[in-house]
C-alpha positions, 0 to 999 in steps of 0.5 A, a space after each residue: 697630252 696637252 693640259 693647262 699648266 702654270 709656269 714661272 717666268 722672270 724678266 731679268 735685270 738686263 731686259 728690264 734695264 733696256 725697257 723690254 718688259 712689254 716686248 717680252 710679255 707680248 711674245 708670251 701673250 701672242 703664243 697663247 700664254 696668259 699672264 695670270 700674275 706679275 710684279 716688278 720687284 728687286 730681290 736681295 742677293 740672299 733671296 736670289 741665293 735661295 731661289 737658285 739653290 739648285 745651282 749651288 754647286 755650279 761655278 756660275 752660282 755666285 755670279 747668277 745670284 749677284 746678277 739676279 739681285 743687281 736690279 729690278 726684275 719682273 716675275 710672272 705666272 704664265 698659264 696655258 696649254 703645256 706652259 712649261 715647255 712652251 715657255 722654254 721653247 719661246 725663251 730659246 737656248 741659255 746661250 743667246 748665240 745658240 738660240 733659235 731665231 725669234 726666241 726671246 734670248 736670240 732677240 734680246 739676250 746679251 750673253 749666256 749670263 745676261 740672257 734676259 729671261 728665266 723660266 721653270 724647267 719642270 712642273 715641280 719646279 714651276 710650283 716651287 718657283 711660283 710659290 717663292 714669289 707669289 705666296 698666298 
């Protein structure tokens, strides 16, 4: 069943640094996702730690937090039919080497850590993540 959803997307520091913001945004818009809100911000390591709290027990947690706070990011609310799964599809596999052709991570990802984008993995997490960056 298709329904209109919202999801969070983050253009990570490696992609911002390489001026890929518009390229990435255009992939979303060409695939029927509307960018409802977006802003360029620089978060602290503490904010990144709070955002990625779900990964706290994983070995990559500290590096992930350091990386997300290492430079400016662009946070966006994407809206469209099945936005959560569509965004995940457009991003591609976490490791760019394993990502499908023409996905964002295949096109722009540098490594499993510097994979250019983040996207919510469920409706529940999308709500939490959107609220984290776009409090009313």
